[in-house]
N, C-alpha and C positions, 0 to 999 in steps of 0.2 A: 253650354255644350249642346251640339246638335243631336237630335234624336234620329233614328232611322226614318221616321216619317218625314222629318224636315229635309233630309238628304234626298229621299225618294221624290219629293215634290219640288226640289230646288231647280229652277230653270238654269241653263248654262250661264246666263249673264249674272247669276247670283252665286256662282261658284267662288271659292276662296281665291284670293289673288296669288297666293303661294302655290306654285305647281305641285310641290310635294303634298301639300294639304289637299289639293284637288284630286290627286291620285288616291290618297287615303280615303277621301270622301266616297270614291267610287268602289274601292275594293277593301275597305277597312275591316270587314267582317271575316273571320276565319273561314266561314262557310263559302264566301264568295271566292276566296283564293283557292279553296279546294275544288270548287265547281270549275273555275278556270283551268286548274291543273288537269282535271279529268275530261274536259272538253277539248284540250289542246290536240290530242290525237285525232279527233273527229266527232261527228254527230253521235249523240246518245239519246235513248228513250228515257223517260222520267224514271222508270224502275231501275234501269241500268245505272243511271246517275246516282240514285239513292243508295244502291248496293255498293258502288265503287267509293262513295264518300264515307260510308260507315254510319256512325251513330248520329243521324240527323232525322228529325221527324218529317213526315210528309208536309205538315203545315209550314215548318221553317223552310224547307227546300222550296216549296211553292212560292213563299214570300220572297226569298232570295232571288229566285229565277225571275220573278216579276220585276223586281227592282233592277236587275241586270238587263232585262229586256227594255225597260224604260230608259236606262242609261245608254242604250245602244251597244251593249257588249254581247248580247245573246239574241238569237232569232229563234222564235218558237213557231214550229210548224205543226198544224193539226190536220190529220188525215181523217176524212169523213167515213169512219168505220165504227162498228159496234163490236167490242168496246172501243172508245176513242183511242187513237194512236197519236201520241204527241212526241215530237223530237225536238231536241235543243242543239243548236250549232252556234259556235262563236262567229261573230261578225269580224270584218277586217280589223275593226277597232279592238275587239276582244283579243284577236290573235296578236295585235301589236303589243300586248302585255307580256308576250313570251320572254323577251330579254329580262324583264323584271322577275318573272317566276324562275328563270334559269339562274339568275343571280341569287335569289333566295335559296334555291336548291344547293348551289355551290357553298353559300355561307353556312347553311345548316350542316352540310357534309363536313366542312372544315371545323365547325364548332364541335360536332360529335367526335371527330378524330382527335382534337386537342383535349377533350375531356374523357378520353378512354372509353368511348361507347362504340 
């Protein structure tokens, strides 16, 4: 089984041959999906993102964002200010995951409705 470190450093030519597995390799973590969800409406600062996601540590959020940046899903913009101002925006590749997130939303809504929640 691949670890997060293996995934983070895997060049595109070494991605799985199965397209579903490739997608899961890039967004397999719960936090990454929530980051994608919260960046779909637009750019957010680190603190805004942390608040909108909920119970995520600064260390984990930083690691997830770095991996997503390396995968080409997120752009990190640093503004030369004191204190540093950092913003995160989805790339076109990141935005291309919207239909997948929409399908997950719909499925979750249907599941909750069928199970009386």
